[in-house]
PDB file of the backbone (N, CA, C, O) and the ligand in Angstrom, with CONECT records:
HET     ZN  A 101       1
ATOM      1  N   MET A   1      76.502  -0.512 -37.483  1.00  0.00           N
ATOM      2  CA  MET A   1      75.183  -0.248 -37.470  1.00  0.00           C
ATOM      3  C   MET A   1      74.458  -1.440 -36.816  1.00  0.00           C
ATOM      4  O   MET A   1      74.623  -2.634 -37.064  1.00  0.00           O
ATOM      5  N   ARG A   2      73.508  -0.790 -35.810  1.00  0.00           N
ATOM      6  CA  ARG A   2      72.770  -1.807 -35.126  1.00  0.00           C
ATOM      7  C   ARG A   2      71.443  -2.194 -35.969  1.00  0.00           C
ATOM      8  O   ARG A   2      71.039  -1.436 -36.851  1.00  0.00           O
ATOM      9  N   GLY A   3      70.868  -3.252 -35.700  1.00  0.00           N
ATOM     10  CA  GLY A   3      69.583  -3.910 -36.311  1.00  0.00           C
ATOM     11  C   GLY A   3      68.587  -3.440 -35.521  1.00  0.00           C
ATOM     12  O   GLY A   3      67.484  -3.728 -35.987  1.00  0.00           O
ATOM     13  N   ASN A   4      68.539  -2.765 -34.400  1.00  0.00           N
ATOM     14  CA  ASN A   4      67.472  -2.321 -33.721  1.00  0.00           C
ATOM     15  C   ASN A   4      66.756  -1.123 -34.224  1.00  0.00           C
ATOM     16  O   ASN A   4      67.327  -0.094 -33.864  1.00  0.00           O
ATOM     17  N   GLY A   5      65.710  -0.921 -34.925  1.00  0.00           N
ATOM     18  CA  GLY A   5      65.124   0.023 -35.540  1.00  0.00           C
ATOM     19  C   GLY A   5      64.181   0.708 -34.616  1.00  0.00           C
ATOM     20  O   GLY A   5      63.184   1.276 -35.062  1.00  0.00           O
ATOM     21  N   ASP A   6      64.461   0.677 -33.329  1.00  0.00           N
ATOM     22  CA  ASP A   6      63.537   1.221 -32.476  1.00  0.00           C
ATOM     23  C   ASP A   6      64.248   2.387 -31.436  1.00  0.00           C
ATOM     24  O   ASP A   6      63.958   2.720 -30.287  1.00  0.00           O
ATOM     25  N   ASP A   7      65.309   2.845 -32.376  1.00  0.00           N
ATOM     26  CA  ASP A   7      66.084   3.990 -31.700  1.00  0.00           C
ATOM     27  C   ASP A   7      65.810   5.398 -32.250  1.00  0.00           C
ATOM     28  O   ASP A   7      66.126   5.773 -33.379  1.00  0.00           O
ATOM     29  N   PRO A   8      65.115   6.211 -31.212  1.00  0.00           N
ATOM     30  CA  PRO A   8      64.587   7.430 -31.920  1.00  0.00           C
ATOM     31  C   PRO A   8      65.818   8.384 -32.153  1.00  0.00           C
ATOM     32  O   PRO A   8      65.735   9.406 -32.834  1.00  0.00           O
ATOM     33  N   ILE A   9      66.790   8.025 -31.624  1.00  0.00           N
ATOM     34  CA  ILE A   9      68.022   9.209 -31.662  1.00  0.00           C
ATOM     35  C   ILE A   9      69.246   8.734 -32.568  1.00  0.00           C
ATOM     36  O   ILE A   9      70.427   9.024 -32.376  1.00  0.00           O
ATOM     37  N   GLU A  10      68.757   7.993 -33.533  1.00  0.00           N
ATOM     38  CA  GLU A  10      70.058   7.253 -34.270  1.00  0.00           C
ATOM     39  C   GLU A  10      70.699   8.346 -35.399  1.00  0.00           C
ATOM     40  O   GLU A  10      71.717   8.060 -36.030  1.00  0.00           O
ATOM     41  N   ASP A  11      70.080   9.458 -35.553  1.00  0.00           N
ATOM     42  CA  ASP A  11      70.634  10.469 -36.356  1.00  0.00           C
ATOM     43  C   ASP A  11      71.661  11.152 -35.659  1.00  0.00           C
ATOM     44  O   ASP A  11      72.600  11.693 -36.242  1.00  0.00           O
ATOM     45  N   PHE A  12      71.481  11.143 -34.177  1.00  0.00           N
ATOM     46  CA  PHE A  12      72.483  11.892 -33.364  1.00  0.00           C
ATOM     47  C   PHE A  12      72.719  10.994 -32.106  1.00  0.00           C
ATOM     48  O   PHE A  12      72.291  11.344 -31.006  1.00  0.00           O
ATOM     49  N   PRO A  13      73.325   9.972 -32.267  1.00  0.00           N
ATOM     50  CA  PRO A  13      73.510   9.058 -31.116  1.00  0.00           C
ATOM     51  C   PRO A  13      74.329   9.441 -29.863  1.00  0.00           C
ATOM     52  O   PRO A  13      75.056   8.667 -29.242  1.00  0.00           O
ATOM     53  N   LEU A  14      74.121  10.681 -29.591  1.00  0.00           N
ATOM     54  CA  LEU A  14      75.020  10.974 -28.428  1.00  0.00           C
ATOM     55  C   LEU A  14      74.192  11.307 -27.009  1.00  0.00           C
ATOM     56  O   LEU A  14      74.772  11.668 -25.985  1.00  0.00           O
ATOM     57  N   GLY A  15      72.757  11.130 -27.115  1.00  0.00           N
ATOM     58  CA  GLY A  15      72.213  11.273 -25.959  1.00  0.00           C
ATOM     59  C   GLY A  15      71.909  10.042 -25.049  1.00  0.00           C
ATOM     60  O   GLY A  15      70.916   9.965 -24.326  1.00  0.00           O
ATOM     61  N   ASP A  16      72.888   9.077 -25.168  1.00  0.00           N
ATOM     62  CA  ASP A  16      72.511   7.683 -24.737  1.00  0.00           C
ATOM     63  C   ASP A  16      73.485   7.827 -23.529  1.00  0.00           C
ATOM     64  O   ASP A  16      73.752   6.750 -22.996  1.00  0.00           O
ATOM     65  N   GLY A  17      74.100   8.982 -22.958  1.00  0.00           N
ATOM     66  CA  GLY A  17      74.756   8.899 -21.787  1.00  0.00           C
ATOM     67  C   GLY A  17      76.536   8.632 -21.799  1.00  0.00           C
ATOM     68  O   GLY A  17      77.323   8.626 -20.853  1.00  0.00           O
ATOM     69  N   THR A  18      76.742   8.450 -23.088  1.00  0.00           N
ATOM     70  CA  THR A  18      78.333   8.234 -23.461  1.00  0.00           C
ATOM     71  C   THR A  18      78.947   9.525 -23.732  1.00  0.00           C
ATOM     72  O   THR A  18      80.132   9.685 -23.439  1.00  0.00           O
ATOM     73  N   ALA A  19      78.356  10.342 -24.191  1.00  0.00           N
ATOM     74  CA  ALA A  19      78.879  11.790 -24.672  1.00  0.00           C
ATOM     75  C   ALA A  19      79.414  12.652 -23.468  1.00  0.00           C
ATOM     76  O   ALA A  19      78.892  12.679 -22.353  1.00  0.00           O
ATOM     77  N   ASP A  20      80.430  13.287 -23.823  1.00  0.00           N
ATOM     78  CA  ASP A  20      80.908  14.229 -22.804  1.00  0.00           C
ATOM     79  C   ASP A  20      80.051  15.108 -22.134  1.00  0.00           C
ATOM     80  O   ASP A  20      79.146  15.452 -22.896  1.00  0.00           O
ATOM     81  N   THR A  21      79.956  15.635 -20.978  1.00  0.00           N
ATOM     82  CA  THR A  21      79.167  16.764 -20.751  1.00  0.00           C
ATOM     83  C   THR A  21      79.794  17.815 -19.889  1.00  0.00           C
ATOM     84  O   THR A  21      79.266  18.840 -19.457  1.00  0.00           O
ATOM     85  N   ILE A  22      81.109  17.345 -19.703  1.00  0.00           N
ATOM     86  CA  ILE A  22      82.123  18.406 -19.034  1.00  0.00           C
ATOM     87  C   ILE A  22      83.281  18.715 -19.907  1.00  0.00           C
ATOM     88  O   ILE A  22      83.900  17.734 -20.319  1.00  0.00           O
ATOM     89  N   ALA A  23      83.680  19.855 -20.259  1.00  0.00           N
ATOM     90  CA  ALA A  23      85.046  20.255 -21.055  1.00  0.00           C
ATOM     91  C   ALA A  23      85.958  21.162 -20.203  1.00  0.00           C
ATOM     92  O   ALA A  23      85.573  22.108 -19.515  1.00  0.00           O
ATOM     93  N   HIS A  24      87.111  20.767 -20.342  1.00  0.00           N
ATOM     94  CA  HIS A  24      88.133  21.564 -19.799  1.00  0.00           C
ATOM     95  C   HIS A  24      88.839  22.653 -20.900  1.00  0.00           C
ATOM     96  O   HIS A  24      89.462  22.392 -21.930  1.00  0.00           O
ATOM     97  N   VAL A  25      88.553  23.792 -20.377  1.00  0.00           N
ATOM     98  CA  VAL A  25      89.297  24.729 -21.441  1.00  0.00           C
ATOM     99  C   VAL A  25      90.081  25.837 -20.783  1.00  0.00           C
ATOM    100  O   VAL A  25      89.875  26.080 -19.594  1.00  0.00           O
ATOM    101  N   ILE A  26      90.844  26.427 -21.379  1.00  0.00           N
ATOM    102  CA  ILE A  26      91.750  27.449 -20.920  1.00  0.00           C
ATOM    103  C   ILE A  26      91.156  28.973 -21.379  1.00  0.00           C
ATOM    104  O   ILE A  26      90.864  29.218 -22.550  1.00  0.00           O
ATOM    105  N   CYS A  27      91.045  29.789 -20.466  1.00  0.00           N
ATOM    106  CA  CYS A  27      90.457  31.165 -20.843  1.00  0.00           C
ATOM    107  C   CYS A  27      91.581  32.003 -21.785  1.00  0.00           C
ATOM    108  O   CYS A  27      92.690  32.285 -21.331  1.00  0.00           O
ATOM    109  N   PRO A  28      91.193  32.338 -23.039  1.00  0.00           N
ATOM    110  CA  PRO A  28      91.990  33.177 -23.603  1.00  0.00           C
ATOM    111  C   PRO A  28      92.431  34.523 -23.046  1.00  0.00           C
ATOM    112  O   PRO A  28      93.457  35.063 -23.461  1.00  0.00           O
ATOM    113  N   TYR A  29      91.686  35.049 -22.138  1.00  0.00           N
ATOM    114  CA  TYR A  29      91.983  36.344 -21.401  1.00  0.00           C
ATOM    115  C   TYR A  29      93.194  36.212 -20.314  1.00  0.00           C
ATOM    116  O   TYR A  29      94.316  36.703 -20.426  1.00  0.00           O
ATOM    117  N   CYS A  30      92.703  35.446 -19.259  1.00  0.00           N
ATOM    118  CA  CYS A  30      93.621  35.100 -18.153  1.00  0.00           C
ATOM    119  C   CYS A  30      94.398  33.993 -18.085  1.00  0.00           C
ATOM    120  O   CYS A  30      95.308  33.898 -17.262  1.00  0.00           O
ATOM    121  N   GLY A  31      94.082  32.991 -19.015  1.00  0.00           N
ATOM    122  CA  GLY A  31      94.891  31.757 -19.004  1.00  0.00           C
ATOM    123  C   GLY A  31      94.567  30.853 -18.047  1.00  0.00           C
ATOM    124  O   GLY A  31      95.279  29.858 -17.918  1.00  0.00           O
ATOM    125  N   GLU A  32      93.612  31.020 -17.347  1.00  0.00           N
ATOM    126  CA  GLU A  32      93.250  30.200 -16.151  1.00  0.00           C
ATOM    127  C   GLU A  32      92.474  28.991 -16.872  1.00  0.00           C
ATOM    128  O   GLU A  32      91.794  29.145 -17.887  1.00  0.00           O
ATOM    129  N   PRO A  33      92.677  27.717 -16.184  1.00  0.00           N
ATOM    130  CA  PRO A  33      91.721  26.601 -16.677  1.00  0.00           C
ATOM    131  C   PRO A  33      90.468  26.638 -16.091  1.00  0.00           C
ATOM    132  O   PRO A  33      90.425  26.903 -14.890  1.00  0.00           O
ATOM    133  N   ASN A  34      89.316  26.400 -16.764  1.00  0.00           N
ATOM    134  CA  ASN A  34      87.963  26.407 -16.426  1.00  0.00           C
ATOM    135  C   ASN A  34      87.184  24.994 -16.846  1.00  0.00           C
ATOM    136  O   ASN A  34      87.425  24.435 -17.916  1.00  0.00           O
ATOM    137  N   GLU A  35      86.322  24.536 -15.979  1.00  0.00           N
ATOM    138  CA  GLU A  35      85.703  23.457 -16.338  1.00  0.00           C
ATOM    139  C   GLU A  35      84.087  23.945 -16.850  1.00  0.00           C
ATOM    140  O   GLU A  35      83.412  24.678 -16.128  1.00  0.00           O
ATOM    141  N   ILE A  36      83.695  23.553 -17.879  1.00  0.00           N
ATOM    142  CA  ILE A  36      82.506  23.997 -18.284  1.00  0.00           C
ATOM    143  C   ILE A  36      81.575  22.896 -18.725  1.00  0.00           C
ATOM    144  O   ILE A  36      81.978  21.939 -19.387  1.00  0.00           O
ATOM    145  N   ALA A  37      80.286  23.053 -18.334  1.00  0.00           N
ATOM    146  CA  ALA A  37      79.216  22.025 -18.760  1.00  0.00           C
ATOM    147  C   ALA A  37      78.908  22.224 -20.318  1.00  0.00           C
ATOM    148  O   ALA A  37      78.600  23.317 -20.794  1.00  0.00           O
ATOM    149  N   VAL A  38      79.021  21.082 -21.032  1.00  0.00           N
ATOM    150  CA  VAL A  38      78.325  20.986 -22.429  1.00  0.00           C
ATOM    151  C   VAL A  38      77.253  19.994 -22.598  1.00  0.00           C
ATOM    152  O   VAL A  38      77.193  18.958 -21.937  1.00  0.00           O
ATOM    153  N   ASP A  39      76.442  20.329 -23.469  1.00  0.00           N
ATOM    154  CA  ASP A  39      74.989  19.538 -23.503  1.00  0.00           C
ATOM    155  C   ASP A  39      75.016  18.634 -24.834  1.00  0.00           C
ATOM    156  O   ASP A  39      74.802  19.263 -25.870  1.00  0.00           O
ATOM    157  N   PRO A  40      75.224  17.384 -24.951  1.00  0.00           N
ATOM    158  CA  PRO A  40      75.201  16.670 -26.000  1.00  0.00           C
ATOM    159  C   PRO A  40      73.825  16.834 -26.730  1.00  0.00           C
ATOM    160  O   PRO A  40      73.760  16.780 -27.958  1.00  0.00           O
ATOM    161  N   GLY A  41      72.712  17.040 -25.924  1.00  0.00           N
ATOM    162  CA  GLY A  41      71.383  16.863 -26.350  1.00  0.00           C
ATOM    163  C   GLY A  41      71.049  18.304 -27.294  1.00  0.00           C
ATOM    164  O   GLY A  41      70.038  18.393 -27.992  1.00  0.00           O
ATOM    165  N   SER A  42      72.041  19.350 -27.182  1.00  0.00           N
ATOM    166  CA  SER A  42      71.787  20.461 -27.948  1.00  0.00           C
ATOM    167  C   SER A  42      72.460  20.321 -29.485  1.00  0.00           C
ATOM    168  O   SER A  42      72.330  21.206 -30.330  1.00  0.00           O
ATOM    169  N   GLY A  43      73.141  19.171 -29.694  1.00  0.00           N
ATOM    170  CA  GLY A  43      73.313  19.149 -31.170  1.00  0.00           C
ATOM    171  C   GLY A  43      74.781  18.852 -31.208  1.00  0.00           C
ATOM    172  O   GLY A  43      75.436  19.093 -30.194  1.00  0.00           O
ATOM    173  N   ALA A  44      75.387  18.339 -32.299  1.00  0.00           N
ATOM    174  CA  ALA A  44      76.801  17.927 -32.689  1.00  0.00           C
ATOM    175  C   ALA A  44      77.640  19.161 -32.774  1.00  0.00           C
ATOM    176  O   ALA A  44      78.858  19.106 -32.599  1.00  0.00           O
ATOM    177  N   SER A  45      76.936  20.400 -33.070  1.00  0.00           N
ATOM    178  CA  SER A  45      77.666  21.605 -33.329  1.00  0.00           C
ATOM    179  C   SER A  45      77.055  22.653 -32.818  1.00  0.00           C
ATOM    180  O   SER A  45      75.906  22.894 -33.187  1.00  0.00           O
ATOM    181  N   GLN A  46      77.675  23.449 -31.906  1.00  0.00           N
ATOM    182  CA  GLN A  46      76.992  24.621 -31.101  1.00  0.00           C
ATOM    183  C   GLN A  46      78.010  25.756 -30.992  1.00  0.00           C
ATOM    184  O   GLN A  46      79.221  25.553 -31.070  1.00  0.00           O
ATOM    185  N   GLU A  47      77.414  27.066 -30.792  1.00  0.00           N
ATOM    186  CA  GLU A  47      77.996  28.107 -30.538  1.00  0.00           C
ATOM    187  C   GLU A  47      77.491  29.041 -29.563  1.00  0.00           C
ATOM    188  O   GLU A  47      76.368  29.455 -29.850  1.00  0.00           O
ATOM    189  N   TYR A  48      77.941  29.456 -28.592  1.00  0.00           N
ATOM    190  CA  TYR A  48      77.179  30.338 -27.640  1.00  0.00           C
ATOM    191  C   TYR A  48      78.168  31.137 -27.044  1.00  0.00           C
ATOM    192  O   TYR A  48      79.349  30.886 -27.284  1.00  0.00           O
ATOM    193  N   ILE A  49      77.840  32.110 -26.263  1.00  0.00           N
ATOM    194  CA  ILE A  49      78.688  33.007 -25.361  1.00  0.00           C
ATOM    195  C   ILE A  49      78.502  32.385 -23.791  1.00  0.00           C
ATOM    196  O   ILE A  49      77.457  31.959 -23.298  1.00  0.00           O
ATOM    197  N   GLU A  50      79.823  32.464 -23.171  1.00  0.00           N
ATOM    198  CA  GLU A  50      79.896  32.069 -21.832  1.00  0.00           C
ATOM    199  C   GLU A  50      80.768  32.856 -21.119  1.00  0.00           C
ATOM    200  O   GLU A  50      81.751  33.260 -21.741  1.00  0.00           O
ATOM    201  N   ASP A  51      80.633  33.220 -19.801  1.00  0.00           N
ATOM    202  CA  ASP A  51      81.849  34.189 -19.215  1.00  0.00           C
ATOM    203  C   ASP A  51      82.657  33.275 -18.491  1.00  0.00           C
ATOM    204  O   ASP A  51      82.258  32.273 -17.897  1.00  0.00           O
ATOM    205  N   CYS A  52      83.924  33.729 -18.593  1.00  0.00           N
ATOM    206  CA  CYS A  52      85.046  33.034 -17.709  1.00  0.00           C
ATOM    207  C   CYS A  52      84.618  33.071 -16.257  1.00  0.00           C
ATOM    208  O   CYS A  52      84.097  34.057 -15.735  1.00  0.00           O
ATOM    209  N   GLN A  53      84.887  31.871 -15.610  1.00  0.00           N
ATOM    210  CA  GLN A  53      84.408  31.794 -14.300  1.00  0.00           C
ATOM    211  C   GLN A  53      85.642  32.519 -13.327  1.00  0.00           C
ATOM    212  O   GLN A  53      85.431  32.804 -12.148  1.00  0.00           O
ATOM    213  N   VAL A  54      86.622  32.705 -13.838  1.00  0.00           N
ATOM    214  CA  VAL A  54      87.711  33.539 -13.141  1.00  0.00           C
ATOM    215  C   VAL A  54      87.709  34.883 -13.300  1.00  0.00           C
ATOM    216  O   VAL A  54      87.541  35.651 -12.352  1.00  0.00           O
ATOM    217  N   CYS A  55      87.914  35.303 -14.637  1.00  0.00           N
ATOM    218  CA  CYS A  55      87.878  36.966 -14.925  1.00  0.00           C
ATOM    219  C   CYS A  55      86.679  37.589 -15.394  1.00  0.00           C
ATOM    220  O   CYS A  55      86.656  38.806 -15.571  1.00  0.00           O
ATOM    221  N   CYS A  56      85.651  36.847 -15.617  1.00  0.00           N
ATOM    222  CA  CYS A  56      84.376  37.148 -16.088  1.00  0.00           C
ATOM    223  C   CYS A  56      84.345  37.918 -17.415  1.00  0.00           C
ATOM    224  O   CYS A  56      83.409  38.676 -17.673  1.00  0.00           O
ATOM    225  N   GLN A  57      85.334  37.728 -18.227  1.00  0.00           N
ATOM    226  CA  GLN A  57      85.423  38.132 -19.723  1.00  0.00           C
ATOM    227  C   GLN A  57      84.534  37.145 -20.439  1.00  0.00           C
ATOM    228  O   GLN A  57      84.469  35.978 -20.053  1.00  0.00           O
ATOM    229  N   PRO A  58      83.826  37.603 -21.506  1.00  0.00           N
ATOM    230  CA  PRO A  58      83.070  36.862 -22.273  1.00  0.00           C
ATOM    231  C   PRO A  58      83.862  35.814 -23.498  1.00  0.00           C
ATOM    232  O   PRO A  58      84.782  36.191 -24.223  1.00  0.00           O
ATOM    233  N   TRP A  59      83.355  34.681 -23.504  1.00  0.00           N
ATOM    234  CA  TRP A  59      84.178  33.836 -24.500  1.00  0.00           C
ATOM    235  C   TRP A  59      83.010  33.488 -25.830  1.00  0.00           C
ATOM    236  O   TRP A  59      81.789  33.371 -25.725  1.00  0.00           O
ATOM    237  N   ARG A  60      83.598  33.412 -26.686  1.00  0.00           N
ATOM    238  CA  ARG A  60      82.544  32.654 -27.722  1.00  0.00           C
ATOM    239  C   ARG A  60      83.048  31.237 -27.750  1.00  0.00           C
ATOM    240  O   ARG A  60      84.170  30.901 -28.127  1.00  0.00           O
ATOM    241  N   VAL A  61      82.118  30.460 -27.320  1.00  0.00           N
ATOM    242  CA  VAL A  61      82.386  29.004 -27.118  1.00  0.00           C
ATOM    243  C   VAL A  61      81.791  28.196 -28.319  1.00  0.00           C
ATOM    244  O   VAL A  61      80.593  28.319 -28.575  1.00  0.00           O
ATOM    245  N   THR A  62      82.612  27.354 -29.082  1.00  0.00           N
ATOM    246  CA  THR A  62      82.401  26.618 -30.181  1.00  0.00           C
ATOM    247  C   THR A  62      82.733  25.128 -29.694  1.00  0.00           C
ATOM    248  O   THR A  62      83.823  24.685 -29.332  1.00  0.00           O
ATOM    249  N   VAL A  63      81.444  24.447 -29.787  1.00  0.00           N
ATOM    250  CA  VAL A  63      81.395  23.189 -29.111  1.00  0.00           C
ATOM    251  C   VAL A  63      81.171  22.189 -30.503  1.00  0.00           C
ATOM    252  O   VAL A  63      80.315  22.492 -31.334  1.00  0.00           O
ATOM    253  N   ALA A  64      82.006  21.010 -30.656  1.00  0.00           N
ATOM    254  CA  ALA A  64      81.770  20.089 -31.643  1.00  0.00           C
ATOM    255  C   ALA A  64      81.947  18.763 -31.214  1.00  0.00           C
ATOM    256  O   ALA A  64      83.027  18.487 -30.693  1.00  0.00           O
ATOM    257  N   TYR A  65      81.088  17.887 -31.333  1.00  0.00           N
ATOM    258  CA  TYR A  65      81.102  16.463 -30.837  1.00  0.00           C
ATOM    259  C   TYR A  65      81.400  15.552 -32.068  1.00  0.00           C
ATOM    260  O   TYR A  65      80.755  15.644 -33.113  1.00  0.00           O
ATOM    261  N   ASP A  66      82.260  14.806 -31.908  1.00  0.00           N
ATOM    262  CA  ASP A  66      82.660  13.615 -32.935  1.00  0.00           C
ATOM    263  C   ASP A  66      81.831  12.594 -32.912  1.00  0.00           C
ATOM    264  O   ASP A  66      80.823  12.714 -32.216  1.00  0.00           O
ATOM    265  N   GLY A  67      82.032  11.441 -33.602  1.00  0.00           N
ATOM    266  CA  GLY A  67      81.061  10.424 -33.816  1.00  0.00           C
ATOM    267  C   GLY A  67      81.185   9.504 -32.561  1.00  0.00           C
ATOM    268  O   GLY A  67      80.327   8.636 -32.398  1.00  0.00           O
ATOM    269  N   THR A  68      82.234   9.648 -31.640  1.00  0.00           N
ATOM    270  CA  THR A  68      82.228   8.703 -30.536  1.00  0.00           C
ATOM    271  C   THR A  68      81.678   9.412 -29.297  1.00  0.00           C
ATOM    272  O   THR A  68      81.600   8.795 -28.234  1.00  0.00           O
ATOM    273  N   GLY A  69      81.318  10.607 -29.395  1.00  0.00           N
ATOM    274  CA  GLY A  69      80.853  11.217 -28.249  1.00  0.00           C
ATOM    275  C   GLY A  69      81.785  11.941 -27.509  1.00  0.00           C
ATOM    276  O   GLY A  69      81.506  12.310 -26.368  1.00  0.00           O
ATOM    277  N   ALA A  70      82.937  12.205 -28.062  1.00  0.00           N
ATOM    278  CA  ALA A  70      84.022  13.034 -27.419  1.00  0.00           C
ATOM    279  C   ALA A  70      83.668  14.567 -27.878  1.00  0.00           C
ATOM    280  O   ALA A  70      83.260  14.856 -29.003  1.00  0.00           O
ATOM    281  N   VAL A  71      83.875  15.424 -26.900  1.00  0.00           N
ATOM    282  CA  VAL A  71      83.569  16.820 -27.290  1.00  0.00           C
ATOM    283  C   VAL A  71      84.784  17.592 -27.403  1.00  0.00           C
ATOM    284  O   VAL A  71      85.691  17.523 -26.573  1.00  0.00           O
ATOM    285  N   HIS A  72      84.804  18.394 -28.519  1.00  0.00           N
ATOM    286  CA  HIS A  72      85.923  19.342 -28.760  1.00  0.00           C
ATOM    287  C   HIS A  72      85.491  20.923 -28.588  1.00  0.00           C
ATOM    288  O   HIS A  72      84.752  21.448 -29.421  1.00  0.00           O
ATOM    289  N   VAL A  73      85.909  21.520 -27.654  1.00  0.00           N
ATOM    290  CA  VAL A  73      85.597  23.019 -27.275  1.00  0.00           C
ATOM    291  C   VAL A  73      86.756  23.846 -27.916  1.00  0.00           C
ATOM    292  O   VAL A  73      87.926  23.466 -27.891  1.00  0.00           O
ATOM    293  N   HIS A  74      86.368  24.913 -28.446  1.00  0.00           N
ATOM    294  CA  HIS A  74      87.475  26.000 -28.817  1.00  0.00           C
ATOM    295  C   HIS A  74      86.664  27.532 -28.377  1.00  0.00           C
ATOM    296  O   HIS A  74      85.486  27.842 -28.556  1.00  0.00           O
ATOM    297  N   LEU A  75      87.627  28.210 -27.834  1.00  0.00           N
ATOM    298  CA  LEU A  75      87.242  29.499 -27.114  1.00  0.00           C
ATOM    299  C   LEU A  75      87.865  30.695 -28.108  1.00  0.00           C
ATOM    300  O   LEU A  75      88.969  30.625 -28.648  1.00  0.00           O
ATOM    301  N   ASP A  76      86.995  31.722 -28.225  1.00  0.00           N
ATOM    302  CA  ASP A  76      87.492  32.854 -28.836  1.00  0.00           C
ATOM    303  C   ASP A  76      87.165  34.030 -27.808  1.00  0.00           C
ATOM    304  O   ASP A  76      86.332  33.909 -26.910  1.00  0.00           O
ATOM    305  N   ALA A  77      87.827  35.043 -28.015  1.00  0.00           N
ATOM    306  CA  ALA A  77      87.477  36.217 -27.176  1.00  0.00           C
ATOM    307  C   ALA A  77      86.208  37.003 -27.792  1.00  0.00           C
ATOM    308  O   ALA A  77      86.248  37.357 -28.970  1.00  0.00           O
ATOM    309  N   ALA A  78      85.253  37.231 -27.107  1.00  0.00           N
ATOM    310  CA  ALA A  78      84.075  37.511 -27.786  1.00  0.00           C
ATOM    311  C   ALA A  78      83.868  38.873 -27.949  1.00  0.00           C
ATOM    312  O   ALA A  78      83.059  39.317 -28.763  1.00  0.00           O
ATOM    313  N   ASP A  79      84.700  39.710 -27.065  1.00  0.00           N
ATOM    314  CA  ASP A  79      84.447  41.267 -27.299  1.00  0.00           C
ATOM    315  C   ASP A  79      85.623  41.672 -28.295  1.00  0.00           C
ATOM    316  O   ASP A  79      86.665  42.165 -27.865  1.00  0.00           O
ATOM    317  N   ASP A  80      85.401  41.440 -29.637  1.00  0.00           N
ATOM    318  CA  ASP A  80      86.272  41.445 -30.840  1.00  0.00           C
ATOM    319  C   ASP A  80      86.309  43.122 -31.203  1.00  0.00           C
ATOM    320  O   ASP A  80      85.646  43.654 -32.093  1.00  0.00           O
ATOM    321  N   THR A  81      87.082  43.680 -30.451  1.00  0.00           N
ATOM    322  CA  THR A  81      87.093  45.172 -30.635  1.00  0.00           C
ATOM    323  C   THR A  81      88.705  45.522 -31.244  1.00  0.00           C
ATOM    324  O   THR A  81      89.030  46.681 -31.498  1.00  0.00           O
TER     325      THR A  81
HETATM  326 ZN    ZN A 101      89.650  34.310 -17.446  1.00  0.00          ZN2+
END
Protein backbone atom coordinates (compact mmCIF):
# COMPACT_ATOMS: atom_id res chain seq x y z
CA MET A 1 0.00 0.00 0.00
CA ARG A 2 1.36 3.34 -1.03
CA GLY A 3 1.42 6.27 1.36
CA ASN A 4 0.60 8.71 -1.40
CA GLY A 5 -3.02 9.70 -0.88
CA ASP A 6 -3.10 11.70 -4.09
CA ASP A 7 -3.91 8.79 -6.39
CA PRO A 8 -7.39 9.17 -7.91
CA ILE A 9 -7.49 5.65 -9.28
CA GLU A 10 -6.46 3.55 -6.29
CA ASP A 11 -9.75 1.65 -6.44
CA PHE A 12 -8.73 0.30 -9.82
CA PRO A 13 -5.01 0.88 -10.27
CA LEU A 14 -4.77 -0.44 -13.82
CA GLY A 15 -4.89 2.86 -15.66
CA ASP A 16 -1.23 3.64 -14.97
CA GLY A 17 0.11 2.10 -18.14
CA THR A 18 1.14 -1.28 -16.75
CA ALA A 19 -2.04 -3.20 -17.53
CA ASP A 20 -2.28 -5.27 -20.68
CA THR A 21 -3.95 -3.61 -23.68
CA ILE A 22 -3.53 -6.48 -26.15
CA ALA A 23 -4.78 -10.02 -25.74
CA HIS A 24 -4.11 -13.05 -27.90
CA VAL A 25 -7.10 -15.31 -28.39
CA ILE A 26 -8.10 -18.31 -30.47
CA CYS A 27 -11.36 -18.08 -32.41
CA PRO A 28 -13.86 -20.72 -31.21
CA TYR A 29 -15.24 -20.97 -34.75
CA CYS A 30 -12.26 -21.19 -37.09
CA GLY A 31 -9.46 -21.87 -34.60
CA GLU A 32 -7.31 -19.04 -35.93
CA PRO A 33 -5.28 -16.83 -33.55
CA ASN A 34 -6.45 -13.23 -33.22
CA GLU A 35 -4.92 -10.24 -31.47
CA ILE A 36 -7.55 -8.01 -29.87
CA ALA A 37 -7.32 -4.68 -28.11
CA VAL A 38 -8.52 -4.56 -24.52
CA ASP A 39 -9.09 -1.42 -22.46
CA PRO A 40 -8.15 -1.47 -18.77
CA GLY A 41 -9.91 1.88 -18.38
CA SER A 42 -13.26 0.16 -18.94
CA GLY A 43 -13.02 -1.80 -15.71
CA ALA A 44 -11.63 -4.98 -14.18
CA SER A 45 -14.46 -7.06 -15.58
CA GLN A 46 -15.97 -6.56 -19.03
CA GLU A 47 -18.16 -8.42 -21.50
CA TYR A 48 -18.93 -7.45 -25.06
CA ILE A 49 -19.43 -8.77 -28.58
CA GLU A 50 -16.62 -8.67 -31.10
CA ASP A 51 -16.25 -10.29 -34.51
CA CYS A 52 -13.46 -12.65 -35.50
CA GLN A 53 -10.93 -10.87 -37.71
CA VAL A 54 -10.58 -14.03 -39.81
CA CYS A 55 -14.05 -15.58 -40.21
CA CYS A 56 -16.22 -12.63 -39.01
CA GLN A 57 -18.28 -14.78 -36.63
CA PRO A 58 -19.39 -12.99 -33.45
CA TRP A 59 -17.69 -13.77 -30.13
CA ARG A 60 -18.95 -13.02 -26.67
CA VAL A 61 -15.73 -11.67 -25.14
CA THR A 62 -15.25 -11.86 -21.37
CA VAL A 63 -12.34 -9.76 -20.08
CA ALA A 64 -11.01 -9.94 -16.54
CA TYR A 65 -7.99 -8.12 -15.13
CA ASP A 66 -6.21 -9.49 -12.10
CA GLY A 67 -4.50 -7.36 -9.45
CA THR A 68 -1.20 -7.25 -11.35
CA GLY A 69 -2.73 -5.79 -14.52
CA ALA A 70 -2.56 -9.06 -16.45
CA VAL A 71 -5.62 -9.60 -18.60
CA HIS A 72 -7.51 -12.85 -18.95
CA VAL A 73 -9.81 -13.14 -21.97
CA HIS A 74 -12.37 -15.84 -22.62
CA LEU A 75 -14.33 -16.26 -25.85
CA ASP A 76 -17.68 -17.94 -26.33
CA ALA A 77 -19.61 -18.36 -29.56
CA ALA A 78 -22.20 -15.58 -29.45
CA ASP A 79 -24.75 -17.08 -31.82
CA ASP A 80 -25.90 -19.62 -29.28
CA THR A 81 -28.47 -21.45 -31.35
ZN1 LIG B 1 -12.81 -17.09 -36.67
